[in-house]
N, CA, C and O atoms as a DFTB+ gen file, in Angstrom:
324 C
 N C O
     1  1     122.759     115.940      16.538
     2  2     122.919     115.902      17.983
     3  2     121.701     116.540      18.646
     4  3     121.213     117.582      18.209
     5  1     121.228     115.905      19.693
     6  2     120.052     116.386      20.412
     7  2     120.393     117.646      21.203
     8  3     121.466     117.739      21.799
     9  1     119.470     118.621      21.207
    10  2     119.650     119.852      21.980
    11  2     119.491     119.539      23.462
    12  3     118.510     118.904      23.848
    13  1     120.439     119.971      24.309
    14  2     120.312     119.708      25.746
    15  2     119.090     120.408      26.346
    16  3     118.636     121.437      25.845
    17  1     118.579     119.836      27.409
    18  2     117.461     120.435      28.144
    19  2     117.868     121.840      28.597
    20  3     119.029     122.075      28.929
    21  1     116.925     122.756      28.609
    22  2     117.192     124.144      29.014
    23  2     117.873     124.213      30.376
    24  3     118.742     125.060      30.581
    25  1     117.503     123.351      31.304
    26  2     118.034     123.383      32.666
    27  2     119.051     122.264      32.922
    28  3     119.257     121.871      34.070
    29  1     119.681     121.752      31.872
    30  2     120.577     120.591      31.993
    31  2     121.664     120.800      33.048
    32  3     121.913     119.898      33.847
    33  1     122.309     121.951      33.073
    34  2     123.389     122.190      34.045
    35  2     122.865     122.204      35.472
    36  3     123.515     121.688      36.381
    37  1     121.683     122.798      35.672
    38  2     121.082     122.816      37.011
    39  2     120.621     121.420      37.430
    40  3     120.734     121.051      38.599
    41  1     120.104     120.652      36.483
    42  2     119.682     119.283      36.786
    43  2     120.884     118.467      37.237
    44  3     120.794     117.706      38.200
    45  1     122.002     118.621      36.549
    46  2     123.228     117.907      36.931
    47  2     123.703     118.351      38.316
    48  3     124.099     117.522      39.135
    49  1     123.663     119.666      38.576
    50  2     124.084     120.183      39.885
    51  2     123.176     119.641      40.984
    52  3     123.659     119.260      42.050
    53  1     121.851     119.602      40.735
    54  2     120.907     119.067      41.711
    55  2     121.180     117.587      41.982
    56  3     121.129     117.137      43.127
    57  1     121.471     116.834      40.913
    58  2     121.769     115.412      41.072
    59  2     123.033     115.199      41.902
    60  3     123.184     114.171      42.561
    61  1     123.933     116.171      41.867
    62  2     125.174     116.096      42.651
    63  2     125.017     116.673      44.052
    64  3     125.989     116.736      44.805
    65  1     123.794     117.098      44.417
    66  2     123.537     117.545      45.781
    67  2     123.322     119.035      45.976
    68  3     123.124     119.473      47.109
    69  1     123.352     119.830      44.915
    70  2     123.125     121.276      45.048
    71  2     121.676     121.548      45.449
    72  3     120.767     120.834      45.026
    73  1     121.467     122.574      46.259
    74  2     120.125     123.010      46.648
    75  2     119.588     123.902      45.526
    76  3     120.276     124.820      45.080
    77  1     118.369     123.635      45.072
    78  2     117.774     124.345      43.940
    79  2     116.604     125.197      44.415
    80  3     115.843     124.798      45.296
    81  1     116.475     126.373      43.819
    82  2     115.333     127.250      44.071
    83  2     114.633     127.542      42.749
    84  3     115.247     127.527      41.682
    85  1     113.315     127.813      42.848
    86  2     112.520     128.178      41.684
    87  2     111.898     129.544      41.931
    88  3     111.479     129.846      43.048
    89  1     111.837     130.365      40.896
    90  2     111.208     131.680      41.051
    91  2     109.690     131.495      40.988
    92  3     109.151     131.010      39.993
    93  1     109.015     131.889      42.066
    94  2     107.561     131.784      42.150
    95  2     106.902     132.906      41.342
    96  3     107.559     133.851      40.905
    97  1     105.602     132.777      41.159
    98  2     104.839     133.800      40.441
    99  2     105.013     135.162      41.103
   100  3     104.991     136.187      40.421
   101  1     105.184     135.185      42.418
   102  2     105.353     136.433      43.169
   103  2     106.701     137.097      42.889
   104  3     106.905     138.263      43.226
   105  1     107.626     136.346      42.269
   106  2     108.959     136.870      42.015
   107  2     109.981     136.447      43.058
   108  3     111.181     136.662      42.885
   109  1     109.499     135.842      44.146
   110  2     110.405     135.377      45.205
   111  2     110.964     134.008      44.841
   112  3     110.315     133.220      44.153
   113  1     112.180     133.737      45.313
   114  2     112.807     132.435      45.101
   115  2     112.340     131.481      46.193
   116  3     112.395     131.810      47.378
   117  1     111.882     130.301      45.793
   118  2     111.354     129.290      46.698
   119  2     112.235     128.050      46.593
   120  3     112.530     127.577      45.495
   121  1     112.653     127.528      47.751
   122  2     113.512     126.351      47.753
   123  2     112.722     125.064      47.772
   124  3     111.565     125.026      48.190
   125  1     113.368     124.015      47.310
   126  2     112.791     122.680      47.380
   127  2     113.339     121.980      48.608
   128  3     114.525     122.099      48.914
   129  1     112.486     121.250      49.315
   130  2     112.932     120.442      50.444
   131  2     113.695     119.239      49.886
   132  3     113.584     118.920      48.702
   133  1     114.456     118.586      50.734
   134  2     115.255     117.445      50.298
   135  2     114.417     116.339      49.648
   136  3     114.900     115.630      48.765
   137  1     113.174     116.195      50.082
   138  2     112.348     115.111      49.541
   139  2     111.647     115.492      48.236
   140  3     111.085     114.624      47.568
   141  1     111.669     116.756      47.866
   142  2     110.981     117.200      46.664
   143  2     111.914     117.206      45.462
   144  3     113.109     117.481      45.576
   145  1     111.352     116.904      44.342
   146  2     112.103     116.946      43.088
   147  2     111.596     118.131      42.264
   148  3     110.392     118.246      42.038
   149  1     112.485     119.006      41.816
   150  2     112.036     120.107      40.950
   151  2     111.362     119.549      39.691
   152  3     111.701     118.457      39.236
   153  1     110.419     120.293      39.140
   154  2     109.690     119.835      37.953
   155  2     110.486     120.062      36.672
   156  3     110.235     119.407      35.661
   157  1     111.431     120.973      36.708
   158  2     112.291     121.296      35.561
   159  2     111.484     121.700      34.335
   160  3     111.832     121.353      33.206
   161  1     110.400     122.439      34.569
   162  2     109.572     122.935      33.466
   163  2     110.360     123.989      32.703
   164  3     111.010     124.840      33.311
   165  1     110.308     123.941      31.402
   166  2     111.106     124.857      30.580
   167  2     110.671     126.317      30.712
   168  3     111.457     127.219      30.422
   169  1     109.433     126.562      31.144
   170  2     108.966     127.937      31.303
   171  2     109.316     128.531      32.658
   172  3     109.177     129.738      32.856
   173  1     109.769     127.702      33.594
   174  2     110.120     128.172      34.929
   175  2     111.585     128.560      34.985
   176  3     112.397     128.125      34.168
   177  1     111.901     129.391      35.971
   178  2     113.279     129.817      36.190
   179  2     113.796     129.154      37.471
   180  3     113.133     129.181      38.508
   181  1     114.978     128.566      37.381
   182  2     115.607     127.875      38.509
   183  2     117.002     128.443      38.731
   184  3     117.587     129.062      37.842
   185  1     117.525     128.221      39.934
   186  2     118.906     128.595      40.240
   187  2     119.412     127.727      41.387
   188  3     118.634     127.102      42.107
   189  1     120.734     127.705      41.537
   190  2     121.334     127.076      42.703
   191  2     121.165     128.044      43.863
   192  3     121.455     129.233      43.732
   193  1     120.699     127.540      44.993
   194  2     120.473     128.395      46.165
   195  2     121.784     129.057      46.573
   196  3     122.776     128.370      46.817
   197  1     121.797     130.392      46.648
   198  2     123.030     131.083      47.029
   199  2     123.389     130.855      48.498
   200  3     122.518     130.626      49.337
   201  1     124.669     130.922      48.787
   202  2     125.144     130.819      50.170
   203  2     124.685     132.055      50.940
   204  3     124.679     133.152      50.382
   205  1     124.299     131.905      52.214
   206  2     123.885     133.073      53.000
   207  2     125.062     134.012      53.213
   208  3     126.199     133.580      53.405
   209  1     124.767     135.298      53.173
   210  2     125.803     136.299      53.391
   211  2     125.876     136.630      54.875
   212  3     124.852     136.872      55.514
   213  1     127.070     136.640      55.412
   214  2     127.270     137.009      56.805
   215  2     127.440     138.515      56.890
   216  3     128.146     139.118      56.081
   217  1     126.800     139.107      57.859
   218  2     126.914     140.550      58.039
   219  2     127.989     140.863      59.060
   220  3     128.188     140.109      60.013
   221  1     128.672     141.956      58.866
   222  2     129.695     142.385      59.806
   223  2     131.041     141.779      59.486
   224  3     131.201     141.036      58.518
   225  1     131.999     142.111      60.317
   226  2     133.359     141.627      60.138
   227  2     133.607     140.458      61.072
   228  3     133.352     140.560      62.272
   229  1     134.097     139.357      60.545
   230  2     134.375     138.170      61.335
   231  2     135.862     137.896      61.340
   232  3     136.536     138.085      60.327
   233  1     136.375     137.454      62.465
   234  2     137.783     137.104      62.595
   235  2     137.901     135.649      62.985
   236  3     137.103     135.142      63.774
   237  1     138.902     134.972      62.431
   238  2     139.132     133.565      62.762
   239  2     140.184     133.399      63.847
   240  3     140.461     132.275      64.266
   241  1     140.771     134.487      64.306
   242  2     141.829     134.405      65.308
   243  2     141.439     135.238      66.523
   244  3     140.675     136.192      66.382
   245  1     141.943     134.905      67.719
   246  2     141.627     135.718      68.904
   247  2     142.185     137.132      68.753
   248  3     143.221     137.344      68.122
   249  1     141.484     138.081      69.339
   250  2     141.949     139.459      69.325
   251  2     143.147     139.614      70.251
   252  3     143.265     138.904      71.250
   253  1     144.015     140.526      69.921
   254  2     145.162     140.822      70.787
   255  2     144.685     141.598      72.003
   256  3     143.636     142.241      71.959
   257  1     145.444     141.542      73.083
   258  2     145.076     142.181      74.340
   259  2     144.786     143.668      74.150
   260  3     143.824     144.186      74.715
   261  1     145.600     144.351      73.369
   262  2     145.425     145.790      73.181
   263  2     144.108     146.119      72.471
   264  3     143.565     147.211      72.638
   265  1     143.605     145.183      71.690
   266  2     142.392     145.447      70.924
   267  2     141.117     145.241      71.738
   268  3     140.091     145.854      71.442
   269  1     141.172     144.370      72.776
   270  2     139.898     143.995      73.371
   271  2     139.777     144.212      74.867
   272  3     138.661     144.421      75.344
   273  1     140.819     144.175      75.611
   274  2     140.666     144.246      77.062
   275  2     139.997     145.541      77.486
   276  3     140.281     146.618      76.964
   277  1     139.101     145.399      78.448
   278  2     138.364     146.557      78.926
   279  2     137.013     146.704      78.246
   280  3     136.202     147.524      78.676
   281  1     136.749     145.943      77.210
   282  2     135.471     145.996      76.529
   283  2     134.982     144.561      76.314
   284  3     135.319     143.937      75.307
   285  1     134.188     144.034      77.256
   286  2     133.779     142.633      77.172
   287  2     132.953     142.296      75.935
   288  3     132.953     141.147      75.493
   289  1     132.244     143.284      75.363
   290  2     131.447     143.015      74.174
   291  2     132.329     142.862      72.942
   292  3     131.981     142.145      72.003
   293  1     133.455     143.531      72.952
   294  2     134.375     143.437      71.828
   295  2     135.211     142.179      71.916
   296  3     135.500     141.557      70.894
   297  1     135.607     141.792      73.123
   298  2     136.532     140.682      73.258
   299  2     135.831     139.344      73.378
   300  3     136.384     138.335      72.940
   301  1     134.635     139.290      73.954
   302  2     133.873     138.050      74.101
   303  2     134.711     136.925      74.706
   304  3     134.602     135.770      74.294
   305  1     135.545     137.269      75.681
   306  2     136.317     136.256      76.384
   307  2     137.616     135.865      75.726
   308  3     138.255     134.908      76.164
   309  1     138.036     136.573      74.683
   310  2     139.260     136.212      73.982
   311  2     140.481     136.991      74.439
   312  3     141.528     136.915      73.796
   313  1     140.379     137.740      75.534
   314  2     141.512     138.519      76.007
   315  2     142.604     137.610      76.557
   316  3     142.321     136.565      77.142
   317  1     143.814     138.008      76.369
   318  2     144.958     137.259      76.866
   319  2     145.383     137.861      78.195
   320  3     145.680     139.054      78.263
   321  1     145.419     137.071      79.237
   322  2     145.683     137.585      80.575
   323  2     147.040     137.832      80.917
   324  3     147.326     138.267      82.033
């Protein structure tokens, strides 16, 4: 049986639409644009581009009146009248 390519799983993920990054000589991760194809060189390091991390606490529901009224920066218009 033939040995799979070193990056076989990443190649499959890229073919399915995953965004791929390559570690540059500087050590930083560099992304490929949609029109570019990764070279898949065995000496290079690749990864699936991680999802951006959101900072702070986010809520999917409006704040209750007791939590926000009187502070427009906290409520951002979600107060119940």
